[in-house]
N, C-alpha and C positions, 0 to 999 in steps of 0.2 A: 504494500500500500504506500502511496505517496502521501507525505504529510504536508497539508496546506499550511502556509504561514501568513499571518496577518499581524504586522508589527504595530505597536502603539504609536500614536502621534503626540502623546503627552507623557514622556518618560518621567519617572519620579526622581527626586533628589536622593542620592544614596546616603545611607547613614554613616556616622563616624565608626570606622571599623574597630576602634579601640573601646567603644562603649556599647557593644551589642549585648542585648539580652538573649532570650531564647524564644523563637517562634513569634516575635512581635511585629516584625517587618517583613513584607513580601515583595518579590521582584515584579518586574513590569509585565511578565507573560506567564502563561500556564499552558499545559497540554491537556487536550480533551479527546475522547472518542466514545462512541456509543455501541451498544449491543442490542440486537434483537435476534430471535431464532431464524429469521429468514436471511439476514445478511451477515450474521456473526458480528464480530467486532469490526466497526467501520467508521468512516468519517473522521479520521485522525487529523488533528489540527493544533497549531500553536497560535494562540490568540492573546490579546491583552488581558491581563489579570482583572477580574471583576466579578460581580455578584452572579449567582445562578437564579433563574426563575423556575420555581418548582410548584406544582399543584399541592394544595393542602393535603390531598389524599395520597401523596407520594409514599410508596411502601416503606422506605427506610425510616420515615418519621414514626411509623407505627410498630414496625417489627424488627428494626435494627439490623437488617441484613446488609452489613457493611464490613469491609476489611481495609487495612491500610498497611503500609510499610514505612520504615524510616531509614534513610541512608544519607551519606554526605559526599560532597565534592570538596576537595582540598586544593589550596593554592600551594604548589610546590615551591621550593626555594629558588628554582630556576624559572619560575613563571608558568610552568605547565599547570593544567588542571587535572587532578587525579580522582578517580572513584575507587572505593575500597570494597573489594569482593562483591560487586553488584550482582553477579550471577546467583550467589547464595540468597540474597534478598528476594530475587525474582522467583527462585525455586520455592522459598517459603511463602511468598505471595500466592502461588498456585496451590500450595498445600492448604493455606487459609481459605482460598476460593473453594476448594473441594469440600472442606468441612462445612462451609456456610452455603453450599449449593449455588455458588456463583460460577459462571462459565470461566474456564481458564483462559489466560492470555498467552500470547506467543512471546516467550522471554527474549528471543532475539530481536523481535520488532520493538518491544517495550524498551529494551536497552538502547536501540537505535534512536527511538523517540526521546528518551531521557538525555542521551548525549547531545542530540540536536537542541533540545530546550536549554540545557546547561551552556551549550556553546553560544546560543543567542544571548544568554544572560551572563556571559563570561566575566564582564566587568563587575558583576555583583559578587563574585567569589572573593571574600576578604583575605587579607594576607597577614594580619596581626597574629601573634602567637596565640594558640588556643581557639582560633576562629575557623569557621568553615561555612559552606553553603549547604544548609539542610534540605534534603529532598524528600517530599512527602507524596508518594503515589497512594491513591485510594480509589475504591470502587464501592458503589452503592446501588441499591435497587431503586428503579424509577417507575415501576407500574403505578397506575393511579386507580387502584381498586382495593377495597378493604377485604381482607381474607388472609388467613394464616396458611401460606403456601409459598414455595420459591417463586420469585418474580420471573417474568419473561424478558424484561428490559433492564438495562444497567447503564451507568455512566462511569467512565474511568477518567481520572484527572491526575495530573502531577503539578504540584505547586512547590515553590522554592522560597527559602527564607535564610538570609545571612544571619549567623548565630555566633554567640560567644559561649561561655560555660553554661551548662544546664543548671548547675547549682550556683547560687551566688558565692558560695565558698570556693568555687573552682576545684582545684585538685586537693584542697585541704579536707581533712576528715569530716564526715557528717554524722549526725546522730540519727539512729534508726529505732523505731517503735515496733515491738513485736505485738501484732494484733491478736488478742485472746478470744474474740467472739466471732467476728465476721470472717468470711473466707473469700478467696479470689476465684477459685475454680476447683473442680473435682474431676477425677479420672473419668473419661467418657463424656465430659463437657467440652467447652470450647477453649480451655486454658492454653492448649498448645497452638491455637490459631491466633493470629493478630487481629482479632475481631473487636470492633468498636465497643460493643457492649461489655467486654471484659473490664474496660477502664471505667465505665460509668458505675459498675457495681462496687468498685473500690473507693469511690469518692468519700463515702461516709467515714471509713476508717482513716483515709488520708487527712480528712479535716480534723479528726481527733488527734492524729499524730502531730499535725502542725500546731494545734492549740497547745500541745505539751512541749513545744519547742523543738520538735524533731523534723527532719527533712523528708523522711519517707517511712513507709510501712514495710515490715518484714512479715510475709504471709506464712502461716503454718498450714499443714494439710487439712483437708476439709473433714476427714473422718475421725481422726484421733487427736488433732490439735497438738501433735508431738513433733512432726517432721518439718524441717525447714524446707520451704519451696523457693520463693524468689522475693525480691524487693519490688515495690510497685512499678518502677521503671527500669529495673535491672535484674540480671541474674546475680547470684551471690557465691563467693568463695571464702573458705576459711583455711588459714595456715596453721595446722596443728603439728607441732614438733617438726618432723622431717617430711610431713605429708601436706599437700595442698588438696583440699576436697571441695567438691561442689555437688549440690543435689542432683541425683540422676534424673534423666528425662523420663517421667512416669506417665505422661499423657496430660498432665495438668500444668506443666511448666513450659513457657515459651522457649524454643530452641534458639538462643541468641547467636547472632553472627560474631559479636565480640567474644561471647562465651567460648565459642568454638575456636576462635583465633587464640585466645588465652590458653586453652588446653593444648593446642598445637605448639605454641611458643614454649610453654613449660616443658612439654615432652622433648622438644628439640634442645632444651638446655639441660636435660638429664634430671629434671626435678620430678620427684615422685608425686604424681597427680592422679586422683581417683574421682570417679563419678559414682556416688553411693548415697544411701539414705543417711541423713544427719539429723539427729534430734536436737531440739533447742536445749535440752538438759545437757547434752554432750558439749555444746558450745560453752555454756555457763560453767560446767565442771572443768573443762579444759582451762578456762580463765582462772578458776580458783586454784588449779594445780600449776599454773604458770606455763602451760604448754600452748596456749592460744597466742600465737605471735602476731597475726594480722587477720583482718577481715576486709573484704572489699567487694564492691559491686562492679558489674561489667555491662556496658550497653552502648549503643550507637551514640546516644545523646551525650553521656558523660565520659565515655571511653572506659576509664578506671576511676572509681570513686571510693577512696578509703573510708572505712567505717571506724569512727573514733569512739562512739558510745552506742550501747545497745541496752534498751529498756524493756523489761519483760515483767509485767505485773508490778509488784513492789520492789523488784530487784533491778539494779542498773550496774553495768560494768563499763569501765574505760579500757579500750584496747590500744596497746602500744603507746601508752601515755598520750593518747589523742593526737598522735603524729603520724604522718604518712610513713609506711614501712618500706624497707629496702626493696622487697619484692614488688610491692605495688608501684613504687617509683620506677623500677626497671621495666615493668610491663607497660606503664604509661608512656615512658620515654621511647620504648621500642615501637609500640603501636603508632604513636603519633609521628615518630620518626619515619616509619614506613609510609604512613598516609601522606606525609608532606614531602617525601623524597629526600629527607635529610639522611636517612639510612638506606642502604641497598636493600631492595625488595628481593630477598633470597627465596621467597615462597611463591612469587608470581601473583600476589594478592591485589596489586593495583592495576588500574586500566585507565589509559589516558583518554581524555575527551578530545 
Protein backbone atom coordinates (compact mmCIF):
# COMPACT_ATOMS: atom_id res chain seq x y z
CA UNK A 1 0.00 0.00 0.00
CA UNK A 2 1.14 3.50 -0.76
CA UNK A 3 0.98 5.94 2.14
CA UNK A 4 -0.68 9.24 1.28
CA UNK A 5 1.00 12.25 2.90
CA UNK A 6 -0.65 15.59 3.69
CA UNK A 7 1.63 17.97 5.56
CA UNK A 8 0.48 20.67 7.95
CA UNK A 9 0.45 24.29 6.86
CA UNK A 10 0.76 25.48 10.46
CA UNK A 11 3.70 23.72 12.16
CA UNK A 12 3.91 24.03 15.94
CA UNK A 13 6.73 25.61 17.89
CA UNK A 14 8.99 22.87 19.22
CA UNK A 15 9.42 22.63 22.99
CA UNK A 16 12.64 23.22 24.90
CA UNK A 17 14.38 19.84 24.74
CA UNK A 18 15.87 20.31 28.19
CA UNK A 19 12.46 20.80 29.86
CA UNK A 20 10.39 17.93 28.47
CA UNK A 21 7.88 16.07 30.59
CA UNK A 22 6.32 12.82 29.41
CA UNK A 23 3.50 12.60 26.89
CA UNK A 24 2.44 16.23 27.19
CA UNK A 25 3.41 17.60 23.77
CA UNK A 26 2.66 16.03 20.38
CA UNK A 27 4.24 16.48 16.99
CA UNK A 28 2.74 18.00 13.85
CA UNK A 29 1.58 14.78 12.16
CA UNK A 30 0.09 11.35 12.83
CA UNK A 31 -0.41 8.14 10.88
CA UNK A 32 -3.86 6.60 10.36
CA UNK A 33 -5.42 3.67 8.54
CA UNK A 34 -8.74 1.85 8.69
CA UNK A 35 -10.03 -1.72 8.70
CA UNK A 36 -13.18 -3.37 7.46
CA UNK A 37 -13.75 -7.02 6.50
CA UNK A 38 -14.15 -6.20 2.80
CA UNK A 39 -10.93 -4.24 2.33
CA UNK A 40 -8.79 -5.33 5.25
CA UNK A 41 -6.41 -2.65 6.49
CA UNK A 42 -6.56 0.20 4.00
CA UNK A 43 -6.37 3.96 3.43
CA UNK A 44 -2.98 4.53 5.11
CA UNK A 45 -2.05 8.19 5.43
CA UNK A 46 0.11 10.67 7.27
CA UNK A 47 -1.91 13.77 8.10
CA UNK A 48 -1.72 16.80 10.40
CA UNK A 49 -2.17 15.88 14.07
CA UNK A 50 -5.67 16.73 15.21
CA UNK A 51 -8.93 15.61 16.82
CA UNK A 52 -10.92 12.58 15.68
CA UNK A 53 -14.66 12.77 15.04
CA UNK A 54 -16.38 9.71 16.50
CA UNK A 55 -20.02 8.75 16.93
CA UNK A 56 -21.22 8.50 20.56
CA UNK A 57 -22.05 4.84 19.89
CA UNK A 58 -18.46 4.00 18.83
CA UNK A 59 -17.76 0.58 20.27
CA UNK A 60 -14.49 1.40 22.03
CA UNK A 61 -16.28 3.84 24.34
CA UNK A 62 -18.55 1.09 25.60
CA UNK A 63 -16.59 -2.16 25.46
CA UNK A 64 -12.92 -1.03 25.59
CA UNK A 65 -11.79 -3.08 22.61
CA UNK A 66 -8.46 -1.29 22.23
CA UNK A 67 -4.75 -2.08 22.34
CA UNK A 68 -1.60 0.01 22.14
CA UNK A 69 2.17 -0.12 22.08
CA UNK A 70 4.94 2.11 23.39
CA UNK A 71 8.33 2.55 21.75
CA UNK A 72 10.91 5.28 21.17
CA UNK A 73 13.08 6.90 18.54
CA UNK A 74 16.45 8.18 19.76
CA UNK A 75 18.78 10.86 18.48
CA UNK A 76 22.17 9.20 18.12
CA UNK A 77 25.35 11.06 18.96
CA UNK A 78 26.14 11.29 15.23
CA UNK A 79 22.72 12.74 14.39
CA UNK A 80 21.08 9.56 13.14
CA UNK A 81 17.61 8.56 14.39
CA UNK A 82 17.42 5.03 15.81
CA UNK A 83 14.56 2.73 16.81
CA UNK A 84 15.10 0.11 19.51
CA UNK A 85 13.93 -3.45 18.73
CA UNK A 86 10.76 -2.31 16.90
CA UNK A 87 10.01 -5.79 15.58
CA UNK A 88 9.43 -7.06 19.11
CA UNK A 89 6.89 -4.32 19.77
CA UNK A 90 5.04 -5.14 16.57
CA UNK A 91 5.03 -8.85 17.38
CA UNK A 92 3.58 -8.01 20.80
CA UNK A 93 1.01 -5.71 19.19
CA UNK A 94 -0.27 -8.62 17.13
CA UNK A 95 -0.40 -10.88 20.19
CA UNK A 96 -2.49 -8.20 21.90
CA UNK A 97 -4.66 -7.97 18.79
CA UNK A 98 -5.26 -11.71 18.84
CA UNK A 99 -6.24 -11.66 22.52
CA UNK A 100 -8.64 -8.73 22.00
CA UNK A 101 -10.17 -10.09 18.75
CA UNK A 102 -8.68 -7.26 16.68
CA UNK A 103 -7.41 -8.03 13.14
CA UNK A 104 -3.64 -8.38 12.99
CA UNK A 105 -1.53 -5.81 11.18
CA UNK A 106 1.33 -6.46 8.77
CA UNK A 107 4.45 -5.75 10.88
CA UNK A 108 6.59 -4.97 7.84
CA UNK A 109 4.11 -2.38 6.56
CA UNK A 110 3.58 -0.84 10.00
CA UNK A 111 7.33 -0.50 10.51
CA UNK A 112 7.56 1.19 7.09
CA UNK A 113 4.77 3.59 8.06
CA UNK A 114 6.33 4.27 11.44
CA UNK A 115 9.70 5.05 9.91
CA UNK A 116 8.09 7.35 7.36
CA UNK A 117 6.18 9.22 10.08
CA UNK A 118 9.28 9.58 12.25
CA UNK A 119 11.23 10.74 9.21
CA UNK A 120 8.61 13.43 8.53
CA UNK A 121 8.96 14.50 12.19
CA UNK A 122 12.76 14.05 12.33
CA UNK A 123 13.29 17.56 13.68
CA UNK A 124 11.10 16.68 16.67
CA UNK A 125 13.52 13.98 17.92
CA UNK A 126 15.24 15.66 20.89
CA UNK A 127 18.96 15.35 21.54
CA UNK A 128 19.33 16.31 25.22
CA UNK A 129 20.53 13.47 27.51
CA UNK A 130 17.67 11.23 28.65
CA UNK A 131 15.24 12.45 25.99
CA UNK A 132 13.63 10.66 23.05
CA UNK A 133 10.63 10.70 20.72
CA UNK A 134 7.95 8.46 22.20
CA UNK A 135 5.97 6.46 19.62
CA UNK A 136 2.42 5.41 20.47
CA UNK A 137 0.70 3.04 18.00
CA UNK A 138 -2.86 2.12 18.99
CA UNK A 139 -5.92 0.40 17.56
CA UNK A 140 -9.54 0.71 18.60
CA UNK A 141 -12.95 -0.58 17.55
CA UNK A 142 -15.08 1.88 15.53
CA UNK A 143 -18.41 0.07 15.00
CA UNK A 144 -21.39 2.28 15.83
CA UNK A 145 -23.70 -0.28 17.31
CA UNK A 146 -24.33 -1.36 20.90
CA UNK A 147 -23.72 -5.03 21.53
CA UNK A 148 -21.06 -7.13 23.21
CA UNK A 149 -19.22 -8.76 20.31
CA UNK A 150 -15.99 -8.15 18.36
CA UNK A 151 -16.27 -5.10 16.14
CA UNK A 152 -16.09 -5.33 12.35
CA UNK A 153 -14.31 -2.00 11.82
CA UNK A 154 -11.19 -0.51 13.42
CA UNK A 155 -8.89 2.47 13.27
CA UNK A 156 -5.10 2.30 13.67
CA UNK A 157 -3.10 5.41 14.57
CA UNK A 158 0.46 6.34 15.45
CA UNK A 159 1.14 9.54 17.36
CA UNK A 160 4.50 10.92 18.50
CA UNK A 161 5.59 12.88 21.55
CA UNK A 162 9.04 14.28 22.46
CA UNK A 163 9.68 13.17 26.05
CA UNK A 164 12.06 13.43 28.95
CA UNK A 165 12.14 11.18 32.00
CA UNK A 166 8.97 9.22 32.80
CA UNK A 167 9.43 9.89 36.53
CA UNK A 168 10.29 13.39 37.77
CA UNK A 169 13.05 11.70 39.79
CA UNK A 170 14.71 10.56 36.54
CA UNK A 171 17.17 7.74 37.19
CA UNK A 172 17.00 8.38 40.95
CA UNK A 173 15.32 5.64 43.04
CA UNK A 174 11.54 5.69 43.43
CA UNK A 175 9.22 4.57 46.20
CA UNK A 176 6.82 1.71 45.39
CA UNK A 177 3.59 0.74 47.16
CA UNK A 178 2.63 -2.95 47.36
CA UNK A 179 -1.10 -3.12 46.64
CA UNK A 180 -2.82 -5.41 49.21
CA UNK A 181 -6.42 -5.42 47.95
CA UNK A 182 -6.86 -4.67 44.25
CA UNK A 183 -5.35 -6.76 41.47
CA UNK A 184 -4.16 -5.91 37.98
CA UNK A 185 -4.81 -9.18 36.16
CA UNK A 186 -5.37 -12.91 36.54
CA UNK A 187 -4.11 -15.81 34.47
CA UNK A 188 -6.50 -16.29 31.57
CA UNK A 189 -7.39 -12.59 31.55
CA UNK A 190 -5.80 -9.84 29.50
CA UNK A 191 -2.73 -9.16 31.63
CA UNK A 192 -0.24 -10.33 29.04
CA UNK A 193 -1.86 -8.12 26.36
CA UNK A 194 -1.24 -4.40 26.17
CA UNK A 195 -4.95 -3.69 26.38
CA UNK A 196 -6.22 -0.24 27.32
CA UNK A 197 -8.57 -1.57 29.99
CA UNK A 198 -5.69 -3.08 31.96
CA UNK A 199 -4.52 0.40 32.85
CA UNK A 200 -7.91 1.82 33.75
CA UNK A 201 -8.43 -0.96 36.30
CA UNK A 202 -5.23 0.03 38.08
CA UNK A 203 -6.04 3.70 38.56
CA UNK A 204 -7.66 3.37 41.98
CA UNK A 205 -4.60 1.67 43.47
CA UNK A 206 -2.29 4.11 41.70
CA UNK A 207 -4.17 7.03 43.24
CA UNK A 208 -3.79 5.50 46.70
CA UNK A 209 -0.07 4.95 46.09
CA UNK A 210 0.48 8.56 45.05
CA UNK A 211 -1.50 9.83 48.03
CA UNK A 212 1.01 8.00 50.22
CA UNK A 213 3.95 9.58 48.47
CA UNK A 214 4.80 6.62 46.23
CA UNK A 215 5.56 6.69 42.52
CA UNK A 216 3.94 3.41 41.50
CA UNK A 217 2.07 0.28 42.54
CA UNK A 218 3.61 -3.18 42.81
CA UNK A 219 0.94 -5.73 41.96
CA UNK A 220 0.65 -9.13 43.61
CA UNK A 221 -1.00 -12.18 42.07
CA UNK A 222 -4.79 -12.20 41.98
CA UNK A 223 -5.38 -15.54 43.69
CA UNK A 224 -3.11 -15.68 46.75
CA UNK A 225 -1.80 -12.10 47.05
CA UNK A 226 1.65 -13.61 47.62
CA UNK A 227 3.55 -13.54 44.38
CA UNK A 228 5.10 -10.42 42.90
CA UNK A 229 3.88 -9.69 39.37
CA UNK A 230 4.81 -6.26 37.98
CA UNK A 231 4.84 -2.55 38.71
CA UNK A 232 2.12 -0.41 37.13
CA UNK A 233 4.24 0.76 34.20
CA UNK A 234 7.18 -1.64 34.44
CA UNK A 235 8.37 -5.19 34.91
CA UNK A 236 10.40 -5.70 38.08
CA UNK A 237 13.74 -7.32 39.01
CA UNK A 238 15.35 -8.15 42.36
CA UNK A 239 19.05 -8.68 43.01
CA UNK A 240 19.28 -11.38 45.69
CA UNK A 241 22.86 -12.27 46.62
CA UNK A 242 24.44 -13.63 43.45
CA UNK A 243 21.09 -14.02 41.65
CA UNK A 244 19.02 -11.51 39.71
CA UNK A 245 15.39 -12.69 39.57
CA UNK A 246 12.26 -11.48 37.82
CA UNK A 247 8.72 -12.91 37.97
CA UNK A 248 8.13 -15.58 35.36
CA UNK A 249 5.64 -14.87 32.58
CA UNK A 250 2.55 -16.64 33.84
CA UNK A 251 -0.11 -15.21 31.53
CA UNK A 252 -0.95 -12.24 33.74
CA UNK A 253 2.30 -10.29 33.25
CA UNK A 254 3.13 -8.10 30.27
CA UNK A 255 6.19 -9.47 28.39
CA UNK A 256 8.22 -6.28 28.29
CA UNK A 257 10.74 -5.52 25.54
CA UNK A 258 13.09 -3.85 28.05
CA UNK A 259 12.60 -6.85 30.38
CA UNK A 260 13.72 -9.18 27.62
CA UNK A 261 16.67 -6.94 26.78
CA UNK A 262 17.79 -6.86 30.43
CA UNK A 263 17.60 -10.66 30.63
CA UNK A 264 19.72 -10.98 27.50
CA UNK A 265 22.24 -8.39 28.69
CA UNK A 266 22.65 -10.05 32.09
CA UNK A 267 23.12 -13.45 30.47
CA UNK A 268 25.76 -12.00 28.13
CA UNK A 269 27.61 -10.62 31.17
CA UNK A 270 27.60 -14.00 32.89
CA UNK A 271 25.23 -12.85 35.65
CA UNK A 272 23.04 -15.57 37.15
CA UNK A 273 19.54 -14.48 36.13
CA UNK A 274 16.31 -16.41 36.65
CA UNK A 275 12.65 -16.11 35.75
CA UNK A 276 10.66 -17.62 38.61
CA UNK A 277 7.96 -17.10 41.18
CA UNK A 278 8.94 -14.51 43.80
CA UNK A 279 6.87 -13.95 46.94
CA UNK A 280 6.66 -10.56 48.57
CA UNK A 281 7.69 -12.30 51.80
CA UNK A 282 10.91 -13.44 50.11
CA UNK A 283 11.71 -9.85 49.16
CA UNK A 284 11.20 -8.54 52.70
CA UNK A 285 13.01 -11.51 54.25
CA UNK A 286 15.98 -11.01 51.93
CA UNK A 287 16.10 -7.39 53.02
CA UNK A 288 16.11 -8.37 56.70
CA UNK A 289 18.89 -10.89 56.01
CA UNK A 290 20.94 -8.32 54.11
CA UNK A 291 20.87 -10.25 50.82
CA UNK A 292 18.59 -7.89 48.86
CA UNK A 293 21.14 -5.77 47.05
CA UNK A 294 18.96 -3.94 44.52
CA UNK A 295 15.50 -3.78 43.03
CA UNK A 296 14.58 -2.02 39.81
CA UNK A 297 11.82 -1.68 37.24
CA UNK A 298 12.25 -2.00 33.49
CA UNK A 299 10.12 -0.48 30.74
CA UNK A 300 10.17 1.54 27.55
CA UNK A 301 9.17 4.75 29.29
CA UNK A 302 11.67 4.71 32.18
CA UNK A 303 14.24 2.21 30.75
CA UNK A 304 15.63 1.33 34.21
CA UNK A 305 14.04 2.73 37.35
CA UNK A 306 15.77 1.83 40.64
CA UNK A 307 13.47 1.08 43.56
CA UNK A 308 14.69 2.81 46.71
CA UNK A 309 11.76 2.09 49.01
CA UNK A 310 9.09 -0.57 49.19
CA UNK A 311 5.99 -0.21 51.38
CA UNK A 312 3.81 -3.22 52.19
CA UNK A 313 1.05 -2.84 54.76
CA UNK A 314 2.62 -1.43 57.93
CA UNK A 315 6.13 -2.43 56.82
CA UNK A 316 8.53 -0.39 54.74
CA UNK A 317 12.08 -1.08 53.66
CA UNK A 318 14.81 1.04 52.14
CA UNK A 319 16.84 -0.72 49.45
CA UNK A 320 20.52 0.02 48.83
CA UNK A 321 20.36 3.14 51.04
CA UNK A 322 17.85 4.63 48.56
CA UNK A 323 20.63 4.99 45.98
CA UNK A 324 21.00 3.61 42.48
CA UNK A 325 22.85 0.30 42.57
CA UNK A 326 25.88 -0.69 40.54
CA UNK A 327 23.94 -3.17 38.40
CA UNK A 328 21.03 -0.80 37.78
CA UNK A 329 23.44 1.90 36.69
CA UNK A 330 25.32 -0.46 34.37
CA UNK A 331 22.09 -1.67 32.77
CA UNK A 332 20.81 1.88 32.30
CA UNK A 333 24.08 3.12 30.83
CA UNK A 334 24.33 0.12 28.50
CA UNK A 335 20.75 0.24 27.23
CA UNK A 336 20.71 4.00 26.71
CA UNK A 337 24.19 3.79 25.20
CA UNK A 338 23.00 1.28 22.61
CA UNK A 339 19.79 3.22 21.98
CA UNK A 340 21.66 6.47 21.28
CA UNK A 341 24.61 4.96 19.44
CA UNK A 342 27.13 5.84 22.16
CA UNK A 343 27.91 2.15 22.53
CA UNK A 344 28.40 -0.43 19.80
CA UNK A 345 25.20 -2.38 19.19
CA UNK A 346 26.61 -5.89 19.41
CA UNK A 347 23.13 -7.42 19.51
CA UNK A 348 21.64 -5.85 16.37
CA UNK A 349 18.88 -4.22 18.44
CA UNK A 350 18.73 -0.80 16.76
CA UNK A 351 17.29 0.12 13.40
CA UNK A 352 17.95 3.39 11.61
CA UNK A 353 15.10 5.56 10.32
